[in-house]
C-alpha positions as CSV (number, residue, x, y, z in Angstrom):
1,M,-18.3,22.7,-11.3
2,K,-20.2,24.1,-8.4
3,L,-21.8,22.3,-5.6
4,K,-24.6,23.3,-3.1
5,Q,-25.5,26.4,-4.8
6,K,-29.2,25.6,-3.9
7,P,-29.9,23.8,-0.7
8,S,-32.0,21.5,-2.8
9,D,-28.7,20.6,-4.9
10,F,-27.8,18.3,-1.9
11,I,-30.0,16.0,-0.4
12,V,-29.2,13.1,2.1
13,E,-31.7,10.5,3.3
14,E,-31.0,8.2,6.1
15,I,-31.2,4.2,5.5
16,P,-32.2,3.2,9.4
17,N,-31.0,-0.2,10.6
18,F,-34.0,-0.6,13.0
19,N,-37.8,-1.0,12.4
20,I,-40.2,1.7,13.2
21,L,-43.3,-0.1,14.9
22,S,-46.6,1.4,15.0
23,D,-47.5,0.3,18.6
24,K,-46.6,2.7,21.3
25,D,-43.4,2.0,22.9
26,D,-41.0,3.9,25.3
27,Y,-39.5,6.1,22.4
28,K,-41.2,8.1,19.8
29,I,-39.5,8.4,16.3
30,F,-39.8,11.3,14.2
31,L,-38.7,11.9,10.9
32,M,-36.6,15.3,10.8
33,E,-36.0,17.2,7.9
34,K,-33.4,20.1,8.1
35,K,-32.1,22.6,5.6
36,E,-29.4,24.7,5.9
37,I,-28.2,23.8,9.6
38,D,-26.4,21.1,10.8
39,T,-27.5,18.1,13.3
40,F,-26.1,19.5,16.5
41,D,-27.6,23.0,16.0
42,S,-30.9,21.3,15.1
43,I,-31.2,19.0,18.1
44,E,-30.2,22.1,20.4
45,I,-33.2,23.9,19.0
46,I,-35.4,21.2,19.2
47,S,-34.1,20.9,22.9
48,K,-34.9,24.3,23.7
49,K,-38.3,24.8,22.0
50,L,-39.9,21.4,23.4
51,R,-37.9,21.9,26.9
52,I,-36.7,18.3,26.5
53,P,-33.0,18.0,27.9
54,R,-30.4,17.5,24.9
55,S,-29.1,14.2,26.3
56,Q,-32.5,12.5,25.8
57,I,-32.8,13.4,22.2
58,G,-31.3,10.5,20.0
59,F,-30.0,10.7,16.6
60,A,-28.1,8.1,14.1
61,G,-25.9,10.4,12.2
62,L,-24.2,13.9,12.3
63,K,-25.2,15.6,9.0
64,D,-23.6,18.5,7.3
65,K,-25.4,22.1,7.6
66,H,-25.4,22.4,3.7
67,G,-28.3,21.0,1.9
68,I,-31.5,19.2,2.9
69,T,-31.4,16.1,5.2
70,K,-33.9,13.7,6.3
71,Q,-32.9,11.7,9.4
72,Y,-34.6,10.1,12.3
73,I,-34.6,11.1,15.7
74,S,-36.2,9.7,19.0
75,L,-37.6,11.2,22.1
76,P,-39.1,9.8,25.4
77,A,-42.6,8.6,24.8
78,K,-43.6,11.0,27.8
79,Y,-43.5,14.0,25.7
80,N,-46.6,15.0,23.8
81,T,-45.0,16.6,20.9
82,T,-46.2,15.1,17.5
83,T,-44.8,17.9,15.2
84,L,-42.6,20.8,15.2
85,K,-41.6,23.7,12.7
86,Y,-38.8,26.1,13.3
87,K,-38.9,28.6,10.4
88,E,-37.9,27.2,7.3
89,K,-34.7,25.2,8.6
90,I,-36.3,22.2,10.7
91,R,-39.3,20.1,10.5
92,I,-40.0,17.3,12.6
93,E,-42.9,14.8,12.2
94,H,-44.2,11.7,14.6
95,V,-43.8,8.5,12.7
96,G,-43.8,5.6,15.1
97,Y,-42.1,4.2,18.0
98,L,-39.0,2.1,19.3
99,N,-38.4,0.2,22.4
100,R,-35.0,2.1,22.8
101,K,-33.5,5.6,22.1
102,I,-31.6,6.0,18.5
103,K,-27.9,6.2,19.2
104,I,-25.2,7.1,16.7
105,G,-24.4,4.6,14.3
106,D,-28.2,3.4,13.9
107,L,-28.3,3.5,10.0
108,H,-27.0,0.9,7.1
109,G,-26.4,4.0,5.2
110,N,-27.3,7.1,3.3
111,I,-29.1,8.0,-0.2
112,F,-27.6,10.9,-1.9
113,T,-29.1,12.9,-4.9
114,I,-26.9,15.4,-5.6
115,T,-27.0,18.4,-8.5
116,A,-23.7,19.5,-10.0
117,R,-23.9,23.0,-11.5
118,D,-21.6,24.9,-13.8
119,I,-20.3,22.4,-16.0
120,K,-18.7,23.2,-19.3
121,Q,-19.9,21.3,-22.3
122,E,-16.2,20.1,-22.9
123,E,-16.2,18.5,-19.6
124,L,-19.2,16.3,-20.1
125,Q,-17.4,13.5,-21.8
126,D,-14.6,13.0,-19.0
127,I,-17.5,13.2,-16.4
128,Y,-19.5,10.1,-17.8
129,S,-16.2,8.1,-18.4
130,R,-14.9,9.0,-14.9
131,A,-18.5,7.8,-13.4
132,S,-18.4,4.5,-15.5
133,S,-15.5,3.4,-14.1
134,I,-16.5,4.2,-10.2
135,P,-18.5,0.9,-9.9
136,K,-15.6,-1.1,-10.8
137,I,-12.9,0.5,-9.3
138,G,-14.5,2.3,-6.4
139,V,-13.3,5.3,-4.5
140,P,-11.0,6.1,-1.4
141,N,-13.0,5.9,1.4
142,Y,-11.5,9.0,3.0
143,F,-13.1,11.2,5.6
144,D,-13.9,14.6,3.9
145,S,-14.0,18.3,5.1
146,Q,-17.0,17.8,7.1
147,R,-15.4,15.8,9.6
148,F,-12.8,18.4,10.1
149,R,-15.3,21.3,11.1
150,S,-13.4,21.6,14.4
151,V,-10.0,21.8,12.8
152,I,-9.3,25.9,12.5
153,D,-6.1,26.9,10.5
154,K,-4.9,23.3,10.6
155,H,-4.4,23.0,14.4
156,F,-5.7,19.7,15.9
157,I,-6.8,20.3,19.3
158,A,-6.8,16.6,20.0
159,K,-3.1,16.4,18.7
160,Y,-2.2,19.2,21.5
161,I,-3.9,17.1,24.0
162,L,-1.6,13.7,23.0
163,Q,1.4,16.2,23.4
164,K,0.3,17.1,26.7
165,N,0.3,20.8,25.4
166,Y,-3.2,21.3,27.4
167,E,-2.7,25.4,27.2
168,Q,-2.5,25.4,23.6
169,A,-5.3,23.0,23.2
170,V,-7.6,25.3,25.4
171,K,-6.2,28.5,23.5
172,I,-7.1,27.2,20.2
173,F,-10.6,26.6,21.5
174,L,-11.2,29.9,23.2
175,T,-9.5,32.1,20.7
176,K,-9.7,30.8,17.2
177,Y,-13.1,31.1,15.2
178,I,-14.3,30.4,11.8
179,K,-16.1,32.7,9.6
180,S,-19.5,31.2,10.3
181,E,-19.4,31.7,13.9
182,K,-21.7,34.4,15.7
183,R,-20.3,37.9,15.8
184,T,-20.8,38.0,19.5
185,I,-18.6,34.9,19.9
186,K,-16.2,36.1,17.6
187,E,-15.5,39.4,19.4
188,E,-15.2,37.5,22.9
189,K,-12.6,35.3,21.5
190,R,-10.5,38.3,20.3
191,I,-10.8,39.8,23.7
192,I,-9.7,36.4,25.1
193,Q,-6.8,36.5,22.9
194,A,-5.5,40.0,23.4
195,H,-5.7,39.4,27.5
196,W,-4.4,35.9,27.3
197,N,-1.9,36.8,30.3
198,N,-4.4,38.5,32.3
199,L,-7.5,36.2,31.9
200,S,-8.8,37.6,35.4
201,T,-9.2,41.0,34.3
202,I,-11.9,40.3,31.4
203,N,-15.8,39.6,31.9
204,V,-16.7,37.0,29.2
205,R,-20.6,36.5,28.9
206,N,-20.9,33.2,26.8
207,K,-21.4,30.5,29.4
208,I,-19.0,27.8,27.7
209,L,-16.2,30.1,27.4
210,A,-16.6,31.7,30.6
211,T,-16.8,28.2,32.3
212,I,-13.6,27.2,31.0
213,I,-11.8,30.5,32.1
214,K,-13.2,30.2,35.3
215,R,-12.0,26.8,35.8
216,Y,-8.5,27.6,34.8
217,L,-8.7,30.9,37.1
218,N,-9.6,28.3,40.2
219,T,-7.2,25.9,39.6
220,N,-4.3,26.9,37.6
221,N,-4.7,23.8,35.5
222,W,-5.1,24.1,31.8
223,L,-5.9,20.3,31.8
224,E,-8.8,20.7,34.3
225,A,-9.8,23.8,32.2
226,Y,-9.8,21.6,29.0
227,K,-12.3,19.2,30.7
228,K,-14.9,22.0,30.8
229,I,-15.3,22.1,27.1
230,P,-18.4,20.2,26.3
231,S,-17.8,16.5,26.1
232,Y,-19.5,16.2,22.7
233,L,-17.1,18.8,21.4
234,R,-14.0,17.2,22.9
235,E,-15.0,13.8,21.1
236,M,-15.2,15.7,18.0
237,F,-11.6,16.9,18.5
238,V,-10.6,13.2,19.2
239,N,-12.5,12.0,16.0
240,A,-11.2,14.6,13.7
241,Y,-7.6,14.1,14.6
242,Q,-8.1,10.3,14.2
243,S,-9.7,10.6,10.8
244,Y,-7.0,12.9,9.8
245,L,-4.3,10.1,10.6
246,W,-6.4,7.5,8.6
247,N,-6.4,9.4,5.6
248,E,-2.8,10.0,5.8
249,C,-2.3,6.3,6.3
250,I,-4.2,5.3,3.4
251,K,-2.4,8.1,0.9
252,E,0.4,5.9,2.1
253,V,-1.0,2.7,1.2
254,F,-1.8,3.9,-2.3
255,R,1.7,5.3,-3.0
256,Q,2.8,1.9,-1.8
257,H,0.4,-0.4,-3.9
258,I,-0.3,1.8,-7.2
259,D,1.8,3.0,-10.0
260,K,2.4,6.8,-9.2
261,K,1.5,7.9,-12.7
262,K,-1.8,6.7,-11.7
263,L,-2.3,8.9,-8.8
264,Y,-3.1,12.5,-8.5
265,S,-4.0,14.9,-5.8
266,I,-7.4,17.0,-4.8
267,R,-7.2,19.6,-2.2
268,Y,-9.9,19.6,0.9
269,S,-10.0,21.6,4.1
270,I,-6.7,20.3,6.0
271,G,-4.3,19.1,3.1
272,Y,-4.8,17.3,0.1
273,L,-6.1,13.7,-0.8
274,L,-4.7,11.1,-3.2
275,F,-6.8,9.7,-5.8
276,Y,-6.1,7.1,-8.6
277,K,-7.5,7.1,-12.4
278,K,-7.5,3.6,-12.6
279,L,-6.5,0.1,-11.2
280,S,-4.7,-2.9,-12.6
281,S,-6.2,-6.0,-11.7
282,S,-2.8,-6.9,-9.5
283,E,-3.2,-3.5,-7.8
284,I,-7.0,-4.3,-6.9
285,Q,-5.9,-7.6,-5.7
286,N,-3.0,-6.2,-3.8
287,I,-4.7,-3.2,-2.0
288,P,-5.8,-4.4,1.7
289,L,-9.6,-4.3,2.1
290,S,-9.3,-2.2,5.2
291,F,-7.2,-0.2,7.7
292,K,-7.8,0.3,11.4
293,T,-8.3,3.4,12.8
294,I,-5.6,4.3,15.4
295,S,-5.8,4.0,19.4
296,H,-3.5,2.6,21.9
297,K,-5.1,-0.5,22.0
298,I,-4.6,-1.2,18.2
299,Q,-3.3,-4.7,17.1
300,P,-2.0,-3.7,13.8
301,S,-0.7,-6.2,11.2
302,E,2.6,-5.9,10.1
303,F,1.5,-4.0,7.1
304,E,-0.2,-1.4,9.2
305,Q,2.2,-1.2,11.7
306,K,4.8,-0.2,9.2
307,I,2.8,2.9,7.6
308,I,1.3,4.0,11.4
309,S,4.7,4.2,12.3
310,K,5.9,6.6,9.8
311,I,2.9,8.6,9.9
312,L,3.1,8.9,13.9
313,S,6.8,9.8,13.6
314,Q,5.7,12.6,11.2
315,E,3.1,14.0,13.3
316,G,5.5,13.9,16.6
317,V,3.4,11.5,18.6
318,A,3.7,8.0,19.8
319,L,1.1,5.4,20.2
320,D,1.1,5.2,23.9
321,D,0.1,9.1,23.9
322,F,-3.3,8.3,22.5
323,D,-4.2,6.6,26.3
324,I,-6.1,9.8,27.4
325,K,-9.2,8.3,28.6
326,K,-8.1,8.9,32.3
327,T,-6.6,12.5,32.0
328,T,-9.8,13.8,29.5
329,G,-12.6,11.4,29.6
330,N,-12.6,11.0,25.9
331,F,-10.8,8.0,24.1
332,F,-9.5,6.9,20.5
333,K,-11.2,3.5,19.6
334,T,-9.8,1.4,16.9
335,R,-12.4,0.5,14.1
336,E,-12.0,-1.4,10.7
337,R,-12.4,0.9,8.0
338,A,-13.0,0.0,4.0
339,I,-10.1,1.4,2.2
340,I,-12.3,1.5,-1.0
341,I,-15.8,1.7,-1.4
342,K,-18.2,1.2,-4.4
343,P,-21.4,3.4,-4.4
344,N,-24.6,1.4,-4.7
345,N,-27.4,2.4,-7.6
346,L,-25.2,5.1,-8.9
347,L,-27.2,7.0,-11.6
348,L,-26.6,9.8,-13.7
349,S,-29.0,12.2,-15.5
350,D,-28.3,13.4,-18.5
351,P,-27.1,16.8,-18.9
352,V,-29.3,19.9,-18.8
353,K,-29.1,23.7,-19.1
354,D,-27.7,25.3,-15.7
355,E,-30.3,28.1,-15.1
356,L,-28.5,29.4,-12.4
357,N,-25.1,29.6,-14.6
358,Y,-25.8,29.9,-18.1
359,R,-25.5,33.3,-19.5
360,G,-24.8,34.2,-23.3
361,R,-21.9,32.6,-24.5
362,N,-21.0,31.2,-21.0
363,K,-22.9,27.8,-21.7
364,R,-23.2,25.9,-18.6
365,F,-24.8,22.5,-18.0
366,K,-25.9,20.7,-14.7
367,I,-25.8,16.9,-14.0
368,T,-28.1,15.0,-11.2
369,L,-26.6,12.0,-9.8
370,S,-27.7,9.7,-6.8
371,F,-26.1,6.8,-5.0
372,T,-26.0,5.0,-1.8
373,L,-23.0,4.8,0.7
374,P,-22.7,2.9,3.7
375,K,-22.7,5.0,6.7
376,G,-19.9,6.8,7.6
377,S,-18.7,7.5,4.0
378,Y,-18.6,10.7,2.1
379,A,-20.5,11.6,-1.0
380,T,-18.5,14.6,-1.5
381,I,-15.7,12.0,-1.9
382,V,-17.6,10.5,-4.9
383,T,-18.1,13.9,-6.4
384,K,-14.4,14.6,-5.9
385,R,-13.5,11.7,-8.0
386,M,-16.1,12.3,-10.5
387,F,-15.4,15.9,-11.1
388,N,-11.7,16.0,-10.4
389,Q,-12.0,18.9,-8.0
């Protein structure tokens, strides 16, 4: 099975939790349609093209690069913009007003329309069978790979911050890179790696990287250098590590509450996730509805405490280590998160010939599925369960 072979194979539409007004107010609301570009890069481009400070652009959710996304953004009404188009990647259109800036979390959920391709004929029956079970027993509410874009070679920068290994945290940011980064950034990071013990001897052109190095050279303090990483990126590091820990906790919940014969693993970008084939009525009854994300202020139940203690011991960190606000300006926040979710309005099309992968005897089919998930839940977890990959 293949996902996202074409941008139109993965479409996401936000369901906002605010009412868009027709009467003029303090903020203009725009519908942004983006293709093959993530939310952060889209906002950066809009900021530059319209000469509006990035901090004044509001948005409700971070959306992945791959596919087509329709989401809402806000701009102060004092700007005269009504439309903007950037290549074939971004288009915004003024649709109304709001009395405040849109903030992260200002949505009920998302509607997904996904085309799965390269499906063998002998796989179809099992796919439809698994799909029929999902509304009944749901799927794990894991954070999926999109949450971990900041994790390179399974290095969690926030974990090094908890362990007060500030040099390693900064070193990963300054020297590690992913394939999709610009060639110039990769080259500079390789130079930084090669001269790590002699940073004063190199000239770095990238503004962010140069600012971090300059701060270290001026202070001889890696924590001070770390704080020069843009705050939104440092927040991503925190969210990534917290999300990973939550995933690990939920895997332990399943081990304790579900017959191990029903469990199987599927890989994702930073390890593997445990899924269940089916659940008995007693297992459904015994699995807690939610599990808290970890922070130093968490007040866990007795059940949560045992699991959290086990996972943190494996990680080599303690609960008190999560109190990093005074040192870094970022913080971990405890939230309740549902352990299992049930997609709403799950629909599957009949299988049809896959024009991209159907070759001679190589008969392949495609299926289009649509469903709605609450905010913060990942459609790719649903597809992992449905297609077992």
